[in-house]
C-alpha positions as CSV (number, residue, x, y, z in Angstrom):
1,M,87.4,91.5,112.9
2,N,85.4,91.7,116.1
3,K,82.4,89.6,117.9
4,Q,79.7,92.1,116.8
5,E,81.0,91.9,113.1
6,M,80.7,87.9,112.9
7,K,77.3,86.6,111.8
8,S,75.6,83.9,113.3
9,N,73.2,80.7,113.1
10,P,70.6,81.6,115.6
11,A,69.4,78.1,115.1
12,L,72.5,77.0,117.0
13,D,72.9,79.9,119.6
14,E,73.6,79.1,123.1
15,T,72.4,81.7,125.5
16,T,74.8,82.4,128.6
17,L,72.5,82.0,131.9
18,S,75.4,82.4,134.2
19,T,78.7,82.6,134.6
20,E,81.6,81.1,137.3
21,P,84.8,82.9,137.5
22,I,87.6,80.0,138.2
23,F,90.9,81.9,137.8
24,N,92.1,85.2,137.3
25,G,95.8,85.4,136.0
26,K,98.1,88.0,134.5
27,I,97.6,86.8,131.1
28,I,94.3,84.7,131.1
29,T,91.2,84.3,132.9
30,L,89.0,81.3,133.3
31,Q,85.1,80.6,133.9
32,V,82.7,78.2,133.7
33,D,79.4,78.9,131.6
34,T,75.8,77.9,132.1
35,V,74.2,77.8,129.0
36,R,71.1,76.9,127.5
37,L,71.2,74.7,124.4
38,P,69.2,75.4,121.3
39,D,67.0,72.6,122.1
40,G,66.3,74.0,125.7
41,N,68.6,71.9,128.0
42,T,71.5,73.4,130.0
43,A,75.4,72.3,129.6
44,T,78.5,73.8,131.1
45,R,81.4,75.4,128.6
46,E,85.0,76.3,130.1
47,V,86.3,79.3,128.4
48,V,89.3,81.0,128.8
49,K,89.2,84.4,128.3
50,H,92.2,86.5,126.9
51,P,92.9,90.0,125.8
52,G,94.2,89.6,122.0
53,A,97.6,89.1,120.7
54,V,99.3,90.0,117.4
55,A,102.3,88.5,115.2
56,V,104.3,89.9,112.5
57,L,105.8,88.0,109.6
58,A,108.5,90.7,109.1
59,L,110.6,89.9,105.9
60,N,114.3,91.4,105.7
61,N,115.8,90.9,102.5
62,N,113.6,88.0,101.6
63,K,114.4,86.4,104.9
64,M,111.6,86.3,107.7
65,L,112.5,87.1,111.5
66,V,112.0,84.6,114.3
67,V,112.3,84.6,117.7
68,E,113.3,80.8,119.5
69,Q,112.4,81.1,123.1
70,Y,111.3,78.5,125.7
71,R,107.3,77.7,126.1
72,Q,106.4,76.1,129.5
73,P,103.1,74.2,128.2
74,M,105.5,72.5,125.5
75,N,108.4,72.3,127.6
76,R,110.9,72.9,125.0
77,T,111.8,75.9,123.0
78,E,110.2,77.1,120.0
79,V,110.9,79.3,116.9
80,E,108.4,81.7,116.3
81,I,107.4,84.9,114.5
82,P,107.4,88.0,117.1
83,A,104.4,88.1,118.7
84,G,102.3,89.7,121.9
85,K,99.3,89.9,123.9
86,L,97.7,93.1,123.6
87,D,97.5,95.4,126.2
88,P,94.0,96.7,127.5
89,G,92.6,99.0,124.7
90,E,95.9,98.9,122.7
91,D,94.9,99.2,118.9
92,P,96.6,95.7,117.5
93,Q,98.5,97.8,115.0
94,Y,100.3,99.4,117.3
95,A,100.9,96.3,119.6
96,A,102.5,94.9,116.3
97,E,104.8,97.1,115.8
98,R,105.7,97.3,120.0
99,E,106.0,93.5,119.6
100,L,108.7,93.4,116.4
101,Q,110.6,96.1,118.1
102,E,111.0,94.8,121.5
103,E,111.2,90.9,120.5
104,T,113.4,91.4,117.6
105,G,115.0,95.3,117.5
106,F,113.7,95.7,114.1
107,H,111.3,98.3,113.2
108,S,108.4,97.9,110.7
109,G,108.8,100.5,107.9
110,E,105.1,99.7,106.3
111,L,102.8,97.4,108.0
112,F,99.7,96.0,107.5
113,L,96.8,93.4,108.5
114,L,97.1,90.4,106.8
115,K,94.1,88.3,108.9
116,S,92.9,87.9,112.1
117,F,92.2,84.6,113.5
118,Y,90.8,82.8,116.2
119,T,93.6,80.5,118.2
120,S,91.2,77.4,119.7
121,P,87.9,78.7,119.6
122,G,86.2,75.5,121.7
123,F,87.7,76.9,124.7
124,A,89.2,80.1,124.1
125,D,88.5,83.6,122.9
126,E,91.8,84.7,122.1
127,I,92.4,86.4,118.7
128,I,95.4,87.0,117.0
129,H,96.0,90.1,114.3
130,L,98.7,88.8,111.8
131,Y,100.6,91.5,110.2
132,V,103.2,91.9,107.4
133,T,106.2,94.1,106.7
134,E,108.3,93.6,103.8
135,N,110.6,96.2,105.0
136,A,111.8,95.9,108.3
137,Q,114.9,97.9,109.2
138,P,116.9,97.1,112.2
139,G,117.1,98.8,115.4
140,E,117.5,97.9,119.3
141,M,115.4,95.2,121.4
142,A,113.7,96.0,124.0
143,L,112.9,92.5,125.9
144,D,110.4,92.4,129.3
145,E,112.9,91.4,132.3
146,D,111.8,87.6,132.3
147,E,111.7,87.5,128.3
148,F,114.8,85.8,127.0
149,L,115.4,84.6,123.4
150,E,117.4,84.6,120.5
151,V,116.4,86.3,116.9
152,S,117.5,84.9,113.7
153,E,116.6,85.0,110.0
154,L,114.7,82.2,107.6
155,T,114.5,81.7,103.8
156,L,111.3,80.0,103.2
157,E,112.9,76.9,102.5
158,E,114.4,77.0,106.1
159,A,111.0,77.7,107.8
160,Y,109.6,74.9,106.0
161,Q,112.3,72.6,107.0
162,Y,111.4,73.9,110.4
163,I,107.9,73.0,110.2
164,E,108.9,69.5,109.0
165,N,111.3,68.8,112.1
166,G,109.3,70.5,114.6
167,R,110.9,73.4,115.3
168,I,108.0,75.7,114.4
169,A,104.7,74.1,115.6
170,D,102.2,76.9,116.5
171,A,99.6,78.1,114.2
172,K,100.7,81.6,113.6
173,T,104.0,80.9,112.6
174,M,103.0,78.0,110.2
175,M,100.4,80.4,108.8
176,A,102.5,83.1,108.2
177,V,104.9,80.8,106.3
178,Y,102.2,79.4,104.2
179,A,100.9,83.0,103.5
180,W,104.8,84.0,102.5
181,H,104.8,81.2,100.0
182,L,101.4,82.1,98.6
183,Y,102.8,85.8,98.4
184,T,105.9,84.1,96.2
185,L,103.8,82.2,93.7
186,T,101.0,85.0,93.4
187,G,102.9,88.5,94.5
188,Q,99.6,89.3,96.2
189,W,99.3,88.9,100.1
190,H,95.8,87.1,100.7
């Protein structure tokens, strides 16, 4: 899924008149756009630009691989499925395989795209490509030098308990749990 493939409603489209760069960081950039509204008036839009990311719902013996790591914006640790940002020009499937191996030590075996989705379209263009593998194979981790995490495996019931008690609170992991649950009921990845 890319912006060119998306349908738009011309009656609601906004036209960018100017862009003011505000911040250029390691992961994101921030800009303020001045736009023309459908009624001809102008407004400003604060936009976070992100290179995109991948996430992997990796199942090993009917358990979901997760990592627990500290998340500074939340000021606490969070249990999540393996994920990471795309490098410039990187194929998302390759990135998913890389992130799974780096963060968990597991290799993907057969990997397929479940769905791509935007995380917060009101202010950010970050898109996450969610992949699934049902036959993850153990290997060795290769964490980044500033990455500290613990790997574990959860049953579906445990994943729901983690959602209930707030240990899983991010959208990509919750979506993965719900997709996994639907798969257990229907036998199909939707």
